[in-house]
C-alpha positions as CSV (number, residue, x, y, z in Angstrom):
1,M,0.0,0.0,0.0
2,A,1.3,3.4,-0.9
3,A,2.4,5.9,1.8
4,A,1.2,9.5,1.9
5,A,3.0,11.6,-0.7
6,A,3.9,15.3,-0.6
7,G,0.8,17.5,-0.5
8,E,-1.3,14.8,1.1
9,T,-2.4,14.6,4.7
10,P,-1.3,11.5,6.5
11,V,-3.4,10.0,9.4
12,G,-2.2,11.9,12.5
13,D,0.1,10.2,15.0
14,G,-1.7,9.6,18.3
15,A,-5.2,10.1,16.7
16,P,-7.9,7.4,17.0
17,P,-7.4,5.0,14.1
18,S,-9.9,6.0,11.4
19,G,-8.8,3.3,8.9
20,A,-7.5,5.9,6.5
21,L,-3.9,6.0,5.0
22,Y,-4.1,9.6,4.0
23,S,-6.5,12.2,2.8
24,F,-6.4,14.6,-0.3
25,G,-8.5,17.2,-2.0
26,T,-8.4,20.6,-3.6
27,P,-10.8,23.4,-2.5
28,W,-13.5,24.1,-5.1
29,P,-13.3,27.4,-7.1
30,E,-16.2,29.8,-6.7
31,L,-17.4,29.1,-10.3
32,N,-17.0,26.1,-12.4
33,Q,-15.9,26.3,-16.1
34,G,-19.3,26.1,-17.7
35,L,-20.1,23.5,-20.3
36,T,-20.4,23.1,-24.1
37,Y,-22.9,20.9,-25.8
38,T,-22.2,20.1,-29.5
39,D,-24.7,18.8,-32.1
40,T,-24.6,18.2,-35.8
41,F,-27.9,19.1,-37.5
42,R,-29.4,16.5,-39.8
43,C,-32.4,17.3,-41.9
44,A,-34.7,14.3,-42.2
45,D,-36.8,15.9,-45.0
46,A,-35.0,17.8,-47.8
47,D,-38.1,20.1,-48.2
48,A,-38.5,20.8,-44.5
49,V,-37.2,24.0,-42.9
50,T,-36.0,24.0,-39.3
51,T,-35.0,27.1,-37.4
52,L,-32.5,27.4,-34.6
53,I,-35.1,27.9,-32.0
54,E,-37.2,25.0,-33.3
55,F,-34.2,22.7,-33.0
56,Y,-33.3,23.6,-29.4
57,S,-36.8,24.0,-28.0
58,S,-37.9,20.7,-29.3
59,K,-34.7,18.5,-28.9
60,Y,-33.8,20.0,-25.5
61,K,-37.2,21.0,-24.0
62,S,-36.2,19.4,-20.7
63,S,-33.3,21.8,-20.4
64,A,-35.2,25.1,-20.8
65,P,-38.7,26.4,-21.9
66,L,-38.9,28.1,-25.3
67,P,-38.4,31.6,-23.8
68,G,-35.3,30.3,-22.1
69,W,-33.8,29.1,-25.4
70,I,-34.6,32.5,-26.9
71,K,-32.8,34.1,-24.0
72,R,-29.7,31.9,-24.5
73,I,-29.6,32.7,-28.2
74,G,-29.8,36.4,-27.4
75,N,-27.0,36.0,-24.9
76,R,-24.7,34.9,-27.7
77,Q,-24.4,31.4,-26.1
78,I,-24.9,29.5,-29.4
79,T,-22.7,29.2,-32.4
80,V,-23.5,27.7,-35.8
81,D,-20.4,26.5,-37.8
82,G,-18.2,28.6,-35.5
83,E,-20.2,31.8,-35.8
84,V,-22.3,33.4,-33.0
85,V,-25.9,33.5,-33.9
86,T,-28.4,35.8,-32.2
87,D,-31.4,35.3,-34.6
88,P,-33.7,32.5,-33.2
89,D,-35.3,32.2,-36.7
90,M,-32.1,31.4,-38.5
91,T,-32.7,28.5,-40.9
92,L,-30.3,25.5,-40.3
93,R,-28.5,23.8,-43.1
94,D,-28.0,20.0,-43.1
95,G,-24.6,19.1,-41.6
96,S,-24.3,22.4,-39.6
97,K,-22.3,22.2,-36.3
98,L,-24.2,23.7,-33.4
99,V,-22.6,24.5,-30.1
100,Y,-24.4,25.7,-27.0
101,H,-22.1,27.3,-24.4
102,R,-23.5,27.1,-20.8
103,F,-22.2,30.0,-18.7
104,P,-20.1,29.1,-15.6
105,W,-22.1,28.9,-12.4
106,Q,-21.6,28.4,-8.6
107,E,-22.4,24.9,-7.8
108,P,-24.1,24.1,-4.4
109,F,-21.9,23.4,-1.4
110,A,-20.0,20.1,-1.5
111,P,-17.1,18.7,0.7
112,Y,-13.9,18.2,-1.2
113,L,-11.6,16.1,1.1
114,L,-11.4,12.3,0.4
115,E,-9.8,9.7,2.6
116,V,-7.8,6.8,1.0
117,L,-8.6,3.5,2.8
118,Y,-6.6,1.1,0.5
119,E,-4.3,1.6,-2.4
120,D,-2.1,-0.5,-4.7
121,D,-1.0,-0.4,-8.3
122,D,-4.4,-1.3,-9.7
123,M,-7.0,0.2,-7.5
124,V,-7.8,2.7,-4.7
125,A,-10.6,2.6,-2.1
126,L,-11.9,6.0,-0.9
127,N,-14.1,7.1,2.0
128,K,-16.6,9.4,0.3
129,P,-18.3,12.0,2.5
130,S,-22.0,12.6,2.3
131,G,-22.9,15.6,0.1
132,L,-20.3,14.8,-2.6
133,Q,-21.4,13.5,-6.0
134,V,-19.4,10.8,-7.6
135,L,-19.8,11.7,-11.3
136,P,-20.9,15.0,-13.0
137,K,-24.7,15.4,-13.3
138,G,-27.1,18.3,-13.1
139,L,-25.9,21.2,-11.0
140,F,-22.8,19.3,-10.0
141,Q,-20.4,19.3,-13.0
142,Q,-17.1,20.1,-11.2
143,R,-17.7,19.4,-7.5
144,T,-17.4,15.6,-7.8
145,V,-15.2,12.7,-6.7
146,L,-14.1,12.3,-10.4
147,A,-12.8,15.9,-10.4
148,Q,-10.8,15.4,-7.3
149,L,-9.3,12.2,-8.7
150,Q,-8.3,14.3,-11.8
151,L,-6.8,17.1,-9.8
152,K,-4.5,14.9,-7.7
153,D,-1.0,14.0,-9.0
154,W,-1.0,10.2,-8.8
155,K,2.5,8.8,-8.5
156,M,3.0,5.6,-10.5
157,A,4.9,2.9,-8.5
158,S,8.0,1.4,-10.1
159,S,6.3,-2.0,-10.1
160,C,3.7,-0.5,-12.4
161,R,6.1,0.8,-15.1
162,S,6.1,-2.5,-17.0
163,K,2.4,-2.1,-17.6
164,R,2.5,1.6,-18.3
165,K,0.2,1.3,-21.4
166,D,-2.5,-0.1,-19.1
167,V,-2.2,2.7,-16.5
168,Q,-4.8,5.4,-16.7
169,S,-4.0,9.1,-16.1
170,H,-6.0,9.0,-13.0
171,P,-8.2,6.5,-11.1
172,V,-11.9,6.3,-12.1
173,P,-14.9,5.2,-10.0
174,V,-16.2,1.7,-11.0
175,H,-19.5,2.1,-9.3
176,R,-21.6,4.9,-7.8
177,L,-22.8,6.0,-4.4
178,G,-25.7,8.5,-4.0
179,R,-24.7,12.0,-3.2
180,G,-26.1,11.7,0.3
181,T,-24.5,8.3,0.8
182,S,-21.2,8.2,2.6
183,G,-18.5,5.5,2.7
184,L,-16.5,3.1,0.6
185,L,-16.0,3.8,-3.1
186,L,-13.8,1.7,-5.4
187,C,-11.8,3.3,-8.1
188,A,-9.6,1.6,-10.8
189,K,-6.1,2.8,-11.7
190,T,-5.7,0.6,-14.7
191,K,-7.8,-0.3,-17.7
192,V,-7.7,-4.0,-16.8
193,A,-8.9,-3.3,-13.2
194,K,-11.6,-1.1,-14.5
195,V,-13.0,-3.8,-16.8
196,R,-12.8,-6.6,-14.2
197,L,-14.2,-4.6,-11.3
198,A,-17.1,-3.5,-13.5
199,S,-17.7,-7.1,-14.4
200,Y,-17.9,-8.0,-10.7
201,F,-20.7,-5.6,-10.2
202,A,-22.4,-6.7,-13.4
203,E,-22.3,-10.3,-12.2
204,G,-24.1,-9.3,-9.0
205,A,-26.9,-7.8,-11.1
206,I,-27.2,-11.0,-13.2
207,N,-27.3,-13.2,-10.0
208,A,-30.1,-11.0,-8.7
209,A,-32.1,-11.8,-11.9
210,T,-31.4,-15.5,-12.1
211,K,-31.1,-16.7,-8.5
212,R,-34.1,-15.5,-6.5
213,D,-33.9,-18.2,-4.0
214,K,-33.1,-16.6,-0.6
215,S,-30.9,-19.5,0.4
216,E,-28.5,-18.7,-2.4
217,F,-28.0,-15.1,-1.4
218,S,-24.8,-15.6,0.5
219,E,-23.0,-17.8,-2.0
220,E,-19.4,-16.9,-2.7
221,R,-19.0,-14.0,-5.1
222,K,-16.2,-11.9,-6.6
223,I,-17.4,-8.9,-4.5
224,S,-19.7,-8.5,-1.5
225,K,-20.8,-5.0,-0.3
226,F,-22.3,-4.2,3.1
227,Y,-24.0,-1.0,4.1
228,R,-25.1,0.5,7.4
229,A,-28.5,2.3,7.5
230,L,-30.8,3.9,10.1
231,V,-34.5,3.3,9.2
232,T,-37.8,4.4,10.6
233,G,-39.9,2.0,12.7
234,I,-39.0,-1.3,14.3
235,L,-38.3,-4.3,12.1
236,D,-40.0,-7.4,13.5
237,N,-37.8,-10.0,11.7
238,D,-34.1,-10.2,12.3
239,E,-33.5,-10.8,8.6
240,V,-35.4,-9.8,5.5
241,V,-34.5,-10.4,1.8
242,V,-36.1,-7.9,-0.6
243,T,-36.3,-8.8,-4.3
244,Q,-38.6,-5.9,-5.5
245,P,-37.7,-4.8,-9.1
246,I,-36.6,-1.2,-9.5
247,G,-37.5,0.9,-12.6
248,L,-38.1,4.4,-13.8
249,V,-41.4,6.2,-13.1
250,H,-42.5,9.7,-14.1
251,Y,-41.6,12.4,-11.6
252,P,-41.9,16.2,-12.0
253,G,-38.6,18.0,-12.3
254,V,-36.6,14.9,-13.2
255,A,-36.5,14.7,-17.0
256,E,-35.2,11.1,-17.3
257,G,-37.6,9.8,-14.7
258,L,-37.2,8.7,-11.1
259,Y,-36.1,5.2,-9.9
260,A,-38.6,3.6,-7.7
261,A,-40.2,0.3,-6.8
262,C,-41.7,-0.8,-10.1
263,S,-43.1,-4.2,-11.1
264,S,-41.8,-3.8,-14.7
265,G,-38.3,-2.7,-13.5
266,K,-35.0,-4.6,-13.4
267,P,-34.4,-7.3,-10.8
268,A,-32.8,-6.2,-7.6
269,M,-31.9,-8.0,-4.3
270,S,-31.0,-6.7,-0.8
271,K,-30.5,-8.6,2.4
272,V,-31.4,-6.6,5.5
273,C,-30.1,-7.7,8.9
274,V,-31.2,-6.0,12.2
275,L,-28.3,-4.8,14.3
276,E,-30.1,-2.9,17.0
277,R,-33.7,-1.9,17.7
278,L,-33.9,1.6,19.1
279,A,-37.4,1.4,20.6
280,H,-37.2,4.8,22.4
281,Q,-36.6,6.5,19.0
282,N,-38.8,4.1,16.9
283,H,-35.7,3.5,14.7
284,T,-33.8,0.4,13.7
285,L,-30.1,0.1,12.9
286,V,-29.6,-2.3,10.0
287,Q,-26.9,-3.8,7.9
288,V,-27.7,-4.2,4.2
289,E,-25.9,-6.6,1.8
290,I,-26.7,-5.9,-1.9
291,H,-26.4,-8.3,-4.8
292,S,-27.3,-5.8,-7.5
293,G,-26.5,-2.1,-7.6
294,R,-29.6,-0.4,-8.9
295,P,-29.8,3.3,-8.4
296,H,-31.0,4.2,-4.9
297,Q,-31.6,0.5,-4.3
298,I,-31.3,0.5,-0.5
299,R,-33.4,3.6,-0.1
300,I,-36.1,2.1,-2.3
301,H,-36.0,-1.4,-0.9
302,L,-36.2,-0.3,2.8
303,A,-39.0,2.0,2.0
304,Y,-40.7,-0.8,0.0
305,I,-40.9,-3.0,3.1
306,G,-42.3,-0.1,5.2
307,H,-39.1,1.2,6.8
308,P,-37.8,4.3,4.8
309,L,-34.4,5.7,5.8
310,V,-34.6,8.2,8.7
311,D,-34.9,11.7,7.2
312,D,-35.0,10.5,3.6
313,P,-36.6,13.5,1.8
314,L,-37.7,11.6,-1.2
315,Y,-38.7,7.9,-0.7
316,G,-41.7,7.0,1.4
317,I,-43.4,3.8,2.4
318,G,-43.8,1.5,-0.6
319,G,-40.6,2.6,-2.3
320,H,-42.3,5.5,-4.1
321,P,-41.6,9.2,-3.9
322,K,-43.5,11.1,-1.2
323,F,-44.5,13.9,-3.6
324,V,-46.0,12.9,-6.9
325,E,-48.4,15.8,-7.6
326,P,-47.3,17.9,-10.6
327,E,-45.8,21.2,-9.5
328,S,-46.9,24.5,-10.9
329,T,-45.1,25.5,-14.1
330,G,-45.4,29.2,-13.2
331,T,-45.1,31.9,-15.9
332,D,-42.9,32.0,-19.0
333,N,-40.4,34.0,-17.0
334,S,-40.0,31.4,-14.2
335,F,-36.6,30.2,-15.3
336,A,-33.0,30.7,-14.0
337,F,-30.6,33.4,-15.1
338,D,-29.3,31.3,-18.0
339,G,-32.7,30.4,-19.3
340,G,-32.9,27.0,-17.7
341,Y,-35.6,25.8,-15.4
342,E,-35.4,26.7,-11.7
343,R,-34.7,23.8,-9.3
344,P,-37.8,21.8,-8.6
345,L,-39.6,22.6,-5.4
346,Q,-40.2,19.0,-4.5
347,P,-37.3,16.7,-3.4
348,V,-35.0,15.2,-6.0
349,P,-32.8,12.0,-5.9
350,G,-29.6,14.0,-5.1
351,D,-31.0,15.6,-1.9
352,C,-29.2,14.6,1.3
353,G,-30.3,14.1,4.9
354,Y,-30.7,10.3,5.1
355,H,-28.3,8.0,7.0
356,L,-26.7,5.5,4.7
357,H,-23.1,4.4,4.7
358,A,-21.1,2.0,2.5
359,H,-19.4,0.3,5.4
360,W,-17.3,-2.6,4.2
361,L,-16.6,-4.9,1.3
362,V,-14.7,-8.1,0.4
363,L,-13.5,-8.6,-3.2
364,C,-11.2,-10.6,-5.3
365,H,-8.3,-8.5,-6.5
366,P,-8.8,-7.6,-10.2
367,T,-5.4,-8.7,-11.3
368,T,-4.0,-11.1,-8.7
369,N,-7.4,-12.8,-8.0
370,K,-6.5,-12.8,-4.3
371,V,-9.0,-11.6,-1.7
372,I,-8.2,-8.1,-0.7
373,K,-7.5,-8.0,3.1
374,H,-6.3,-5.8,5.8
375,I,-4.3,-7.3,8.6
376,S,-5.5,-6.3,12.1
377,N,-3.3,-6.1,15.2
378,L,-4.5,-9.6,16.0
379,G,-3.2,-11.0,12.8
380,Q,-6.7,-11.9,11.6
381,M,-7.7,-11.2,8.0
382,V,-10.5,-8.7,7.6
383,K,-12.3,-6.7,5.0
384,I,-11.7,-3.1,3.7
385,T,-13.8,-0.9,6.0
386,A,-14.9,2.7,5.9
387,P,-15.3,4.1,9.5
388,L,-18.9,4.6,10.6
389,P,-20.5,7.9,11.4
390,Q,-21.5,7.9,15.1
391,I,-25.2,7.9,14.3
392,L,-24.8,4.5,12.5
393,Q,-22.8,2.9,15.3
394,T,-24.3,0.4,17.7
395,R,-24.0,1.1,21.4
396,E,-21.1,-1.3,21.7
397,E,-19.3,0.3,18.8
398,R,-19.8,3.8,20.3
399,R,-18.5,2.5,23.6
400,A,-15.4,1.0,21.9
401,T,-14.8,4.3,20.1
402,A,-15.0,6.3,23.3
403,E,-12.5,3.9,25.0
404,Q,-10.1,4.4,22.2
405,V,-10.3,8.2,22.5
406,D,-9.9,8.1,26.3
407,G,-7.1,5.5,26.1
């Protein structure tokens, strides 16, 4: 495992062991760099006439209303074949190159420091904080895990030089965690590791579709992921296996649709185990092992069985959004400064507040095929673990943490 390099923050001597080797991160600039979207116009009918405003307001109507696109054109944000165009009624020629330049904007607050839990020549395991998005999407185009991985100067070990062609310029995430979910995130340093780790996750999804027998849930796999969650209500059974399919449903303000419990969706499987029942709070602390990795799977599955995550702003009992009524569209002028729609009033998938943490995992190494392990002080082989937030610790775990601090 690599030691902390210059410019990185090692785990402090004398501090309670957090499981991290070092942390890194670059503070976010006030504004991001904006975006550009490129299209090549193709005319389906030689006799048809398509104007610039017709093209954008029809193809990208989920990005902005028609008046918003008129505003963007007037703001000189669109070029056609390299020339700025301010006339919305300009007729497009077949093969023309269109570029929409989105102005830089201040993205919402997001933490930027990342802890490294494990690192070798092929992969790195991070501890992602809640509130940080993994990949660019929506309002978060720069304040992401991917951006921090790109900003860091990754030193290539000498043992890696022989396979230099396989090494990527920076590690890339091989799976996702929701913006509000904290914990363990795997990233690949090499192309081979990226392909193989992605295949491990894909195998889990296939198993969820073909092996629905609960007795087969814990069979040996290339990767096993375990989460910690705090849910509303008291679970009666110590163990529950949820196999509810997950699919897209219409939801105001989310153009591509919202993932929810859906009979026509894709197979998904989660194993829920009770760790502690908190009767005085009407909460239950659970561990969740997932076979598949559908978007928001744990949030949806726990809500589906009647126990949504505590303070989840979006998913309610049944695994559906709490708010489904269409929101008011307002007037033609109800769009943001750049012409786009304002943020929806109702909750959206990226909203935080719930308590979910990717706690630990065990996997076969993508190149050596050996099981990744940490060696504890007792010499026993254990899994890669992301330290738990206090609210997700059992009483015994909190007591042990307090004793470490006092000792």
